[in-house]
C-alpha positions, 0 to 999 in steps of 0.5 A: 430499614427493617424489612417486614417479615412474611406471615405464614398465612400470607404465605399459604394463601400465595401458595394456594392461589397461584397453583389454583389460578394457574390451573384454571388459566390453564384450563381456561385456555386448552378449553378455549382452543379446543372449543374454538377449533370445533366451532371453526370446523363446525363453521367451515362445514355450515359454510360449505353446506350454505355455498352448495345449497346457494349453488343449487338454487342459482343453477337454473338462473345461471343456466338461463343467464337470469341475474336478476332471479339469482340476485334475488335468491342471494338476497333472501339467503345472506339474510337468513344465513347472516353472510357478509358477502355473496357473489356467483361467477361464471365459469369464465370468471365474470360476475354474474350476481352479488349481494351484501355489502363486503363487511364494512361495518364495525363488527365485521371488521373485529371478525375479520381481525379475529380471522386473521388472528386465528389464521383462518380465512372466512371465505368458502367457494364451491363450483356450481356443476350440472351434468358433471359440467362446471357452469360457475362459482359460488363464494360466499363470506361469513359475517364473522360475528360467531367468533366475535361472540365465541371470544366475548363469551370465553372473555367472560368465562376468563374472567369468571375463572379468575374470580373463582380462582381468588374465592377458591383460594380464599376459602381454603386459606381461610379455612387453613388459617381458622385450623391452624391459628388456634394450634399455632397461638397455643405453641406460641402462647406457651413459649412466651409464657415460658420466656417471659414468666418462667412458667414451664407448668403449662402443657399443650393438648392434643392437635388435629394436624400430625405435625403440629401435635408432634411439636406440642408433644416435644415442647411438653416433653421439654417443659417436663424435663425444664420443670423437673430440673427446676424442681430438683434445683429448687430442692437442692437449694432448700437443702443447701440453705438448710445446711447453711442455716446449720452451719451458720448456727453451728458457727454461732452456738456452743455445741455443748450447751446449745448456747451462743458462743463467743463469736455470736455474743461479740457481735450481738454486743456490737450491734446492742451498743450501736442501737443504745448509742443511738437511743441513748439507753443502757446496756449490761454485761454479766461475766460469769466464772463457775467456782468448782469446775476444776474440782469436778473435772478433777474428781469426776471426769470430763463427762461430769464437767460437761454435765455441770456446764450444761446445767448451769447454761439451763439455770442462767437462761431460766433466770433472765428474760427471753430477750437477753442473750446468755453465751458460753464464752469458753472453759467454764466462763459464761457471759450475759448480755441485758439490754435494755437496763435502766440502772445498776440495780437491774444488774444486780437483781439479775445476778442475784436471781442467778446467784440463787439458781445456782446455789442449789447443788447438782445431782451428778450420780446416785448419792453424789451432789455437786456444788456449783456456785458462780462469781459474777462481774458486772459492767454498764454501758456507757457508765463504765465502758463505751465500747463492746471490747471495754464493757466486756473487760470491765465485766471480766475485771469485776468477776476477778474481784468477786472470786478474790472477795470469796467467791459465790458473789457478784461485783460491779466494776469500779476503776479502782479494779484496774489498779488493784489488778496491775498491783496483784 
């Protein structure tokens, strides 16, 4: 079974309540003890004064042995002074007069119990003296109601103190709860957003409580560092993506002409044939070779040969659709992927446009024009080949046939080409 955790505010309430309650209880006990001691002293002094008053009042009656008058005096005094019992004894110990009922009421019994608990004897004795001669003794006993009333009042005060302790503890606890709640909620909300949403952009305001304010500033600094680290990581990731894209383009592009290279052409040819097979459509490939590249290289150098290749690449790109792919396979060999195409006539149409575009001479240097001239081999999927490798090979064989027939022309693949190549 999972143990319930204590809340901060619950702990704060207990921390505040018990010291306040304990302080009030101790204060009430101390106050009650001091008050009880002062009351007992005052009560003893009062009882002594009453006993002396009685001794003065009954002195004459005792001298003349008038017990009736003495009893009347005692009856009036016991009612007026709220005493429980008054008795007068002669010097020889004989009971001379008495008044009272020996405190047999329930209130008196309670008072007697209080007196016993307080280790206090509520009986007062005073000698009756005339001319330095002891005539007798006055003995009075209080009814203890003053102590019962004191206890009752102090009990009420004690209960009131406990109620005040509860209220006094709730008020500052509520105040602290309202004061702390907003700051703790802000801290918790910020941490929750960071954990669940990965949001490190939030910042905490300044708090009134110094400890919370310090914690909030540490949070802000930590989140700032994390945000900066994330920004740096994102920048590095972006740079890596740029580099990767650049490397990918470099891996798929010819560095001299900017056209697709053999790898890129092979991948696109394979994907295009897969789509064409599913759609029951046709794909055409043109294999192109420059007729005068070796002469330009030998007569004018490699720089001139490179310029020739770049120029041919531009002319080939201008002769086809944007959706068609022009690639340099290597050396002075180029290839064009045409998709979709309807028939062999479409291949012938594009080949004628290329022958026309490359028929114009290239001005290499001042007053030096060089012949471009290309030979083109054509093949159609699925009419002449059923896979990418066979289709490219068929176009290559058709290109060699075009060269043998006199260059500067285009030839469509025919199976008889393979036989003639083998005989050659």
